[in-house]
N, C-alpha and C positions, 0 to 999 in steps of 0.2 A: 637401422633405418628401414622404413617400410616402403617398398617399391610397389605402388598401386598399379603401375602400368605393366607389370609382369603377371602372368597368370598365377604363378605360385604365390607371389606377394599378396595379390588381391584375395586369393583363396584363404591364406593364413589370416588376413585381417577379418574376413567374414567369419571364419571359425572362432576367432578370439571374441568378436562381438557377440556371437551366439552363446559362447560360454559365459560371458559376463551377463548376458540377458537371463540365462538360467539361474545364475547366482543371485540376481536381484529379484527374482519372482517371489520368494518368501517375504521380502520387504514390501513389495507391491500388494501382496495378499493381505498383509498385516495392515497396511494403510487403508485398503478397501474396507476391511472389517471394522476398523476404528471409525471411518466415516459412516458406515452403516449404523453403528451404535450411537454415534453422535446425533444423527437425524432422528433416531428413535422410531417407534412403531407407528406414530401418527403420520409419518411421511409415506408409509406403506411398504417398507422393505425389511425392517427389523421384525423377526419372527416372535421374539419375546416382548412382553409388555414392559414399557419403560415408564415407571411411575414417577421417578424423580430424575430428570435428565441433567445430572451434574456435569457430564462431559460437554453438553451443549453450552451450559452456563460458562464453563471455563474457556472454551474455544471462542464463544461469542464475545466474552469480556476482553480476552487478549487480542482478538482480531481488531476490536475497536480501539484498544489502547495503543496497539503497535502499528496500526495501518498508517500508511503515508497518504496524506490528503493534500492535494494541490502542491506537489513538491517543487521547491525552488532550490537554487544553489548559489552560494557565494564563492567566487573564485579569487584566490590570492596568488600572487607571484612572489617567489623568493628573491626576485630581482627588483630592487626599488624603482628602477626606471620604467618597469613594465606595469606598475600598479594601475595607472589610468587605463591602459589597454585591457588589463584583466577585468576591470569593472565593465568596460564596453563589451567584452567577450561574454561575461556572465549574463548581461542583459540580452544578448543575442541568443544564448543557449536557453535561457528561461522562456524567451518568446518562442523559440523553436519547439520546446517541450509542450507548449500549449497546443501546437498544431498536430501533435501525434497522440495526445490524450493517453498518457501512460498511467493515470491514476488507477484505473480499474486493473490493469496488468499488475502493478506493484501490490495492490491490496490482495489480489488472489495469490500472489507469490508468498506474502506474509502468512496467509491462511494455510497454504501448502506446507510452510515451514513448521507449523504447529503439529502437523501429522508426519513430518519427516524432512524432506528437502523442498525448498522453493528454488526454481531454476528460471533464470532470465537469459534470453539470447539477444545480444546486441550485434546487429548485423546490417548489411545493406539490403534493403527491401525494395521491391519494384515501386517506382514513383508514379507510374502511369502517365508520365509526361515525356513524350518523345522529343528528342533534340536532333537537329541536323548538324552533324559535325563532318569536317573534311577528313577523308580517309587518310590515315597516316601512311598507308602503303602507296599512295599516289605521289609521284615525284613532283617537285615544284616546276612551274612553267619555265622553260628556258628563256634566258634573257637574250639581248641582242648579240652578245659575244659568244653564244653557245655554238658548239661544233655541229656538224651535220649528224654525227652519230648521236649526240645528246638530243637533238631535235627529233630524230627518228625514234629513239627510245621513248621519248615523251608521247609521241603519236601512238606508238604501240601500246603504251600503258593506258591511254585514253580509250582504246578499243577493248582492253581486258579488265580494267579496274574501275569500279564506280568512284567518282570523285567525292561524292557525299554519302554519308551513312546515317541512317535513322537509328538512334540508340536511346535506351532508357538509362539515364544517369544514376538512377537509384536514389534512395534517401536513407539516412540513419534511422534505425527503428529499434525499439525494445519490445520483445514478445515473450509472454509466459510460455514455458515448455511444460506440458503435463508430465509429472514424475514417471508415469509408466512409459513415456516416450523418450526418456533420457537414459542412455546407457553409457557407462564409463568403464574404464579399465579397472576391474575389481581386484586385480593382482597388486595394485599400487596401495601403499600404506598412507601416503599423503598426496594431496592434489598436485603438488609440484612434480610428482613422479609419474603422472598419467601419461600413457602413450597414445590414448585416443579418447575422445568424447563424441557422442553421437546424438542426433535428434532424428527420431523417426517421424515422418509426416506423410500425409496423403493429399494428392491433388487429382483433379479429373484427368483421365487419360488423354483427352483431346488437348488440354492445356500443355501436357508434357510433350506431345508431338509437335506443338507449335513453338517450343522454346528453341530459339535460334542459336543460343550459345552452347548447346549440348551436342554431343557426338551423334551425328546423323545415323550411323550404322547401329549404334546401341538403341537409339530411340525407336528405330524400326522394329526392334525385337521386343519392345515392351508389351506386356499384356495386362489386362485388368486383373486385380486381385481383391480378395475380401479383407476387411479390417480384422476379421477373426482368423488369425493365423494359427500356426502350429505350436506356439509357445505359451502365450498368456492371453486368455480371452475374457476373463471375468474382471474387467477393469472397473474403476470407480464409476465411470460414466455409464456403465451397463446396469447400475442399480435400478434405474428407472426404465430399463429396456429388456428386462428378463423375459425369456420366452421367445425372443425374436431369433429367427433362423436365417436372417439375411441382414443386409446393411440398410436399415430403415431410413437413415438420415441421408443416404446417398442416392440421388435420383438418376445419376448417370455413372458409367463405369469409372472407377478410380484405380490409381496405382500407388503402391507404397514405396517411398524412397527414403534414403538416409542422407542427412547432412553430417559429414564426418570431419572433425578437427583433429589434426595430427600435430601436437605441440612441438615435438623435436624437429620435424620436417618444416614446421610453420606452413603447412599446406592445408587447404580446404578442398574437399572433394564432395561430389554428389554421386551416389550410386543407387541402383535399383535394388529392392529387396527380393531379388530373383537370382538364385545361384546360376553361375555359368555366364552371366552377362558382365560386360566390362563397365568401366567408369563412365558416367555421363558427362562429368565436368571435373576438371582439376586445375587449380591455380595456386600461386603463392598467396598467402593470406594478406589482404590489403585493408583489413579492418583495424580495430583498436588493439593495442599491445595486450598480450595475454590471451588472445583468442576471443571467441564469441560468447562463451558461457560464463555466467556469474551465479554463484550458489549461496543461498541463505539457509542457515539452520541455527538452532538454539541450544545445542548440546553436543560436544565432541566426545568421541570414544577413542582412547589411545590406540594408535597404530591402525585406525580404521577410518575410512572416508564416510561410511554410512553413520549418521548421527543418532543419538538417543532423542526421543520425542516427548514433548509435554503430554500429548494425548495418550501415548503409550504408558507413561508413568502413572497416569490417573485411571487407566482402564480397569485394573483389578478392583480398586475401591468402588468405582462406579458399578461394576457388576455385582459385587457382594452386597452393597446397600440395596440395590434393586431386587436381588434375590430375597433378602430379608423382608423388604416391603411387599413383594408379591406373596410371600408366605403369610405375612401379617394380614394382607387383604383377603386371602383365602380363609384364614382363621376368623376374620371378622364376618365374612359371608356365612360361615357355618355356625356362628354364635346364635343361640336361641334360649328362650326361657319357656319352661313347661310346668304345668301344674300336675303334681303327682298325688295320688290318693290310694288308700287301701280299698278293699273290695266294695265299699259302700258307694254305689253309683248315684243314689239319690242325693247324698251330700255333695258329691262332685258336680252334679248338674246345677244344684242350687248355688254353689260357689262360682261356677262359670257364668251363670245368667244374672248374677247380682250386679246392680249398678254401683257406681262409685259412691261410697258413703252409706250404702244401704245395709241394714242389719240382716244377718243371716243366722238362722237357727240350724245348727248342725248336731247330729247325734254324737259324732266322734270328731271334734275339731282337730285334735292332734294328728289325725290320719291324712290331712290335706296340707300340702306345702308347695312352694314354688322352687323349682330347680333351674339353674343356669348352666348350660354346657357350651363348650367351644370358647371363642373370644381370642383377642390378641394376647400373645405371650409377652408380659412386661419385660422379661429379660432380653428377648429379641429386639424389642423397640429401643431399649436402653443401649444395646450393642450397636444398633443402626445409628443412633445419635452420636455415639463415640466415633464410628467410622466416618460420619459426615464431618466431624471436626478434624479427623486425620486428613480427609480429602481437602478440606479448606487449607490446612497447613502445607500439604504436599503441593498444592497449586500456588503457594506463595501468598497466603492470607487472601484468598480470592474474594471473600466477602468485603474485605476492607478496600481492595483495589476497585471492586465494582461499586462501592459506596452503598452496600446493602444494610449496613447497621454497625453499631458499636461492637468491638471485639473484647473489651475489657471493662472494668468497673469505673474507671476514672478517665477523664479527658486527657490527662497527661500520659497515661499508659497507652491510650489510643494513638496519641501523637507519636509516641516511640515506636509502636507497631507499624504505623503508617510510614515512618521513616525507613524502617527495615524493608517493608514491602516496596517502597519507592526505589531502594537500592537494587533489588532484584529486577524490578521493572525497568530501571535505568540501564542495567546491563543488557537486557534484551533490546531496549531502544537503541543502544550503542551499536549493536549488531545490525539492526535495520538501517541505521544511519550510515554505517560503513558500507553496507551492501548497496544502498541507494547512491552513495558517493562513487562507488565503482561503476555503477551503471551510467551515472552522469559523466564520469571521466571517459568512458567509452564513447558516449554520444559526443562529448566535446572534441575528442580526437578526430572523430569522423566528420563533424561539422567543420573543423579547421581544414581538413584535407579535401573537403567536397569542392570540386572546381566550379560548380554551377549554382549551388544553393544560395538563395537570397532570402533573408529573414526580415520581414517588415517589423518596425518598432519605432517607438518614440520615447523620449525621456524628458523629465522636467529639469530646467535649469535651476540649480541650487539657489534658494533664497528668493525665487521669483515664481510667478504663475505661468511662465513662458515654457512651452513645450517645443522641442526641436526634433527633427528627424534623426532616428538612431538605427536606420536599416543596416543590417549586416550584409556585406557583399564580399565575394571571394578575394577581390583585389585589395581589401583592407588588411589582409595578412602581411605582417612584416617579419622577416626572418623565419626561423624554424620553430616548430611547436615546442621542441625540447629546450629551446633557449629560454623560455619563460618560466619553466619549472612550476607549472600551475599546481595548486592544491584545491581540491573540491570539498566544500563543506555544505551538505544538503540541509535543508530545514523544511518544515511543513506546518500547516495550521489545521487543527481540528475544527470541526463545525462549532460555531458560536451562534446562539440565538440572540435576538435583539436585546434582551435584558442582560445577557452576559457581555455583549459588546458595550452596553451603556455602563455597566459596572466597571469594566476595564478602562473605559474612557475617563470616568470620574477618578479612578485610582491614579491614572497617569497625570491628570490635571492637578490633583492634590500633591503629587510628588514635585511638580514643577512650580507650583504656586510660590513657595518661599524663594525661588530663584528668579522671579520676575524682575526685581530691581536690577540685578546683574544683566538679565536678558535685555532690559530696556536700554541699557548703556550700549548694548551690541546691536541695537536696532530690531529686537525681537519682542513682540507683544502677544497677548492672548486675545483672540477675537471672540468676545462673549456672544456677539450676534450669531456667529457660525455655530458656537457651542449650543446656543438656544435652539437653533434649527435642528441640530443633530439630536438633542434631547427630545424635542417635540416629535420627531420622526420615529426614533427607536422606541420611545415609550408609548407611542400611539396616543399622544396627548396634545392634539392641536390647540387646545385651550391655553397651553403655555405661551403661545404667541400673543395672546390677549393680555395675560397677566404680566408678562415681561415684554416690553416692546422698546424698540429703538426710537430715540427722539433726536433727529438730526440737529435741531436748534440747540438743544442742551449740549450736544457734542461740540458744536461750533463755539459756544460760549466757553466751554471748558478749554478748548484749544487756545482761544484768545487770551484767557486769563492765566494760562500756563499752569493749569491744575496738574498736580502729580497724582497718579493712581496709587501712590504708596505712602501717603501721609506726609508729603513734603511739598516743596515748590520748585518750579523750574524757571530760571531766569530767561527772559525773552531777549532776542537779539544776540548775535554773535554765537559762539559755540555753546552747545547745550551743557549746562552744569547742574547736576542734581544735588540738592541739599536735603538730607534725610533727617527727619525729626522723630525721636523715639517717644512713644507714649505707652503708659501702663494700661493694659486692657482691664475692663471691669471684671469682678469675680465671676460673673455668670457668662463671660464671653472670653474665648481664647484668643481674640484678636483676628481670627480668620474671617469672621463675618464683616468687620470693618474693612478688611482688605478687599473682600469681594465687592462690597458696596462701593468703595472708592474706585475700584477698577471699572465697575459698571457705569458709575457716573462719568468717568473720564471718557468712556466710549459712547456716551449719549444714551445710556439705558435708563428707563424710568419704570417704576412699578405702580400698578393700579390695583386696588382691592375692590 
């Protein structure tokens, strides 16, 4: 056990963190170099010319394919009686996530994971909303039966203890941790054996001195420090700031601090990055189970926490292809054609000055010829092409994933290749989903235990257009969190343009169209008027409203005559009984057109040409 309140225990912890930091420096340097190569020379940091930026293509493709967009969660309970409450809690959590805007954080974490580790911190962040709470140290006011001593003690407490406290209740938050600021116990072979995890961060010195929860004596000893410490200075963020000899982005003095999570002790501490100073803050961890840190990566190495990376696997091929292309470019620049001749200068000048197609009289024609020197070596270009194919396969059929073209001679072979690529992509998506689920689980645990958080929301009553209030309040909790055995299933939607939304809508309608007779018996119908409005809007075709328009009179007649939208009749009066008539469609019609037309007629639709 680590005793952070003893001088020797805190010194041992600091020494261990420094040792881990030195161990991680080669991984940070490798990450910075990979990022430098990925952005290429056009961004202004890569020294060598990048003619074909294959690394950027791979990172950009996977960042798009794997990124979480507008994440939501479905919560299920293993306890059947808690199913309804799980749905209500999922609605509250999804509404809460909208207020903290975690999309950008999760997308950056996915991109970090392509270069190494993506780290999220799920923690209580300042809410900037002060609350007035009664001081728990203040005794209750004595009642009429209190003794003189109790009354005197209460009066004494009124003189010494403030009755009300102004506190920040905090709010559950997810924050991306830059990999160079995340230090873990590098002696551990697996994450479950970690003795410490740390997040280095910087805040203005004045803010640190105003923090009321921290040890006053330690706060007084804090001094401003530079972000460029004595361990690792050439961070990825410095790629655009090279040559700076100070902290150009910090306009006021800052201090470097560490958030430290001790899993065995289940303790959370804040300490300054200044040897000799004590702990600023220490408390039992009151956040989500498992601590604050969640890690995403796409390749494990046996008996090691540091993962293998996609960008690292592709780097050597990227370098070699660009080396060959640079060589070919230099050869192409040196390529030239020259006219060579024997010592007869008169014939050479006549050959040089002649126009295209002009006859030339030469004394010695065989003495003049054209010679080509330099030029691109065909063998090198062929080798570069082979390497690009290797890169494509090493990246998991990147061109197929990115939709850049066919990879085989037949459509069937392409479909088989796409299936294999989808399996690799699906494995990475599973990792992202599991990671996102862990983050949501942490937020859910904290929202459940938040004594003051109110989440505004509404929900629609099933089968109606009625919306009701679904605001989450702390007093809605019933029982203990662990009683419900929640499981979190995250999902997200990638961006869809209007045409994609329209195609998906038509696909859904076509799927349900054959089921409409059954749906009608259950009181469900298809609103073609609403479908027309959506079609006209998404296709940017307002003229559709003129071609197909609703006729209320026709709809009323259809209802009075008991017309069926499905080729049958409906008996009027008493219970609704449907009698279906089967008809054989014409050879040029599959029957779908009649079904659509009858449905439109039943809803009062009319077509004009």
